Backbone as CSV, one residue per row, in Angstrom:
resi,resn,N_x,N_y,N_z,CA_x,CA_y,CA_z,C_x,C_y,C_z
1,SER,-4.203,23.267,-34.400,-5.078,22.319,-33.749,-4.528,20.905,-33.931
2,PHE,-4.975,20.026,-33.072,-4.506,18.637,-33.158,-5.000,17.972,-34.443
3,GLU,-6.194,18.333,-34.877,-6.718,17.738,-36.111,-5.831,18.087,-37.300
4,LEU,-5.425,19.335,-37.394,-4.554,19.766,-38.485,-3.192,19.062,-38.388
5,GLY,-2.654,18.961,-37.174,-1.391,18.258,-36.976,-1.474,16.811,-37.414
6,GLN,-2.618,16.205,-37.155,-2.818,14.806,-37.543,-2.878,14.671,-39.058
7,VAL,-3.580,15.569,-39.717,-3.687,15.529,-41.182,-2.330,15.768,-41.829
8,ILE,-1.625,16.791,-41.370,-0.313,17.101,-41.945,0.666,15.955,-41.683
9,GLY,0.655,15.441,-40.453,1.539,14.315,-40.129,1.268,13.114,-41.015
10,HIS,0.003,12.818,-41.226,-0.374,11.681,-42.068,0.113,11.882,-43.502
11,ARG,-0.040,13.073,-44.008,0.407,13.346,-45.385,1.919,13.282,-45.506
12,LEU,2.618,13.834,-44.514,4.080,13.752,-44.537,4.540,12.296,-44.484
13,LYS,3.881,11.531,-43.631,4.211,10.111,-43.494,4.069,9.409,-44.845
14,GLY,3.011,9.718,-45.557,2.756,9.052,-46.830,3.606,9.534,-47.983
15,HIS,3.929,10.821,-47.995,4.609,11.392,-49.159,6.118,11.519,-49.015
16,GLY,6.627,11.530,-47.788,8.070,11.708,-47.590,8.910,10.711,-48.347
17,GLU,8.654,9.446,-48.137,9.441,8.408,-48.812,9.205,8.406,-50.309
18,THR,7.985,8.694,-50.721,7.666,8.723,-52.145,8.593,9.671,-52.896
19,PHE,8.938,10.784,-52.251,9.767,11.791,-52.900,11.227,11.736,-52.453
20,GLY,11.622,10.625,-51.807,13.024,10.430,-51.457,13.448,11.049,-50.139
21,PHE,12.508,11.303,-49.252,12.821,11.886,-47.956,12.238,11.024,-46.834
22,PRO,12.841,9.852,-46.581,12.287,8.963,-45.554,12.274,9.598,-44.162
23,HIS,13.216,10.496,-43.903,13.224,11.158,-42.589,11.982,12.039,-42.409
24,ILE,11.449,12.570,-43.508,10.209,13.353,-43.440,9.044,12.428,-43.079
25,SER,9.057,11.225,-43.624,8.023,10.247,-43.263,8.086,9.935,-41.775
26,ASN,9.289,9.783,-41.248,9.451,9.502,-39.819,8.918,10.648,-38.960
27,ILE,9.195,11.866,-39.372,8.683,13.029,-38.649,7.155,13.051,-38.737
28,GLY,6.617,12.672,-39.886,5.174,12.613,-40.051,4.533,11.634,-39.082
29,VAL,5.190,10.496,-38.873,4.685,9.506,-37.913,4.645,10.120,-36.511
30,ILE,5.721,10.775,-36.131,5.793,11.404,-34.808,4.697,12.460,-34.668
31,MET,4.538,13.279,-35.709,3.548,14.345,-35.683,2.125,13.787,-35.589
32,GLU,1.836,12.799,-36.417,0.495,12.216,-36.417,0.173,11.578,-35.066
33,THR,1.128,10.843,-34.523,0.923,10.183,-33.229,0.730,11.212,-32.114
34,ALA,1.552,12.240,-32.112,1.436,13.283,-31.086,0.074,13.963,-31.157
35,ALA,-0.386,14.235,-32.364,-1.685,14.884,-32.529,-2.818,13.974,-32.054
36,LYS,-2.728,12.696,-32.383,-3.750,11.741,-31.931,-3.786,11.649,-30.410
37,ASP,-2.609,11.800,-29.786,-2.498,11.703,-28.327,-2.742,13.049,-27.632
38,ASN,-3.029,14.089,-28.431,-3.202,15.444,-27.888,-1.989,15.881,-27.066
39,ASP,-0.809,15.532,-27.558,0.452,15.842,-26.881,1.103,17.047,-27.567
40,MET,0.810,18.244,-27.054,1.283,19.473,-27.688,2.809,19.581,-27.673
41,GLU,3.450,19.176,-26.604,4.914,19.265,-26.541,5.565,18.398,-27.607
42,LYS,5.101,17.183,-27.742,5.651,16.265,-28.753,5.343,16.786,-30.163
43,LEU,4.169,17.368,-30.344,3.810,17.937,-31.643,4.730,19.105,-31.990
44,LYS,5.005,19.956,-31.019,5.930,21.074,-31.236,7.327,20.562,-31.575
45,GLU,7.766,19.523,-30.879,9.075,18.928,-31.165,9.129,18.413,-32.602
46,ALA,8.055,17.772,-33.054,8.007,17.246,-34.422,8.054,18.377,-35.434
47,VAL,7.344,19.459,-35.164,7.358,20.615,-36.072,8.763,21.214,-36.122
48,ASN,9.425,21.294,-34.978,10.798,21.801,-34.953,11.740,20.882,-35.723
49,LEU,11.566,19.568,-35.587,12.375,18.614,-36.360,12.148,18.800,-37.858
50,LEU,10.889,18.999,-38.231,10.565,19.220,-39.635,11.246,20.486,-40.147
51,ASP,11.181,21.546,-39.372,11.819,22.804,-39.740,13.325,22.618,-39.941
52,LEU,13.977,21.961,-39.000,15.416,21.718,-39.111,15.745,20.858,-40.324
53,SER,14.927,19.870,-40.576,15.154,18.981,-41.712,15.041,19.738,-43.036
54,ILE,14.049,20.587,-43.133,13.872,21.380,-44.356,15.033,22.350,-44.526
55,GLN,15.436,23.008,-43.437,16.573,23.933,-43.518,17.832,23.211,-43.988
56,GLU,18.071,22.017,-43.459,19.252,21.243,-43.849,19.174,20.828,-45.321
57,SER,18.011,20.398,-45.762,17.840,20.020,-47.170,18.095,21.217,-48.087
58,LEU,17.587,22.367,-47.715,17.809,23.573,-48.521,19.283,23.964,-48.529
59,ARG,19.949,23.809,-47.391,21.376,24.118,-47.321,22.157,23.209,-48.272
60,LEU,21.820,21.928,-48.282,22.516,20.981,-49.161,22.244,21.290,-50.630
61,ILE,21.020,21.663,-50.942,20.681,22.020,-52.324,21.467,23.240,-52.770
62,ASN,21.587,24.218,-51.898,22.290,25.455,-52.238,23.786,25.267,-52.376
63,GLN,24.332,24.187,-51.815,25.757,23.896,-51.934,26.122,23.350,-53.308
64,LYS,25.137,22.823,-54.010,25.410,22.185,-55.304,25.658,23.184,-56.386
């Protein structure tokens, strides 16, 4: 739902930079805005960006 997307986006926006992941904060902004605008396509794009970002972070961690 858009409400859930807005809540998750807001939390990502707030916590991403706190934990050293500013790109997660940026994705959170996109997600929160898309949810507020009821823009499902943009929300899906943000979720896909988040997924790719997490996969890349895990790949880098596993390389160490």
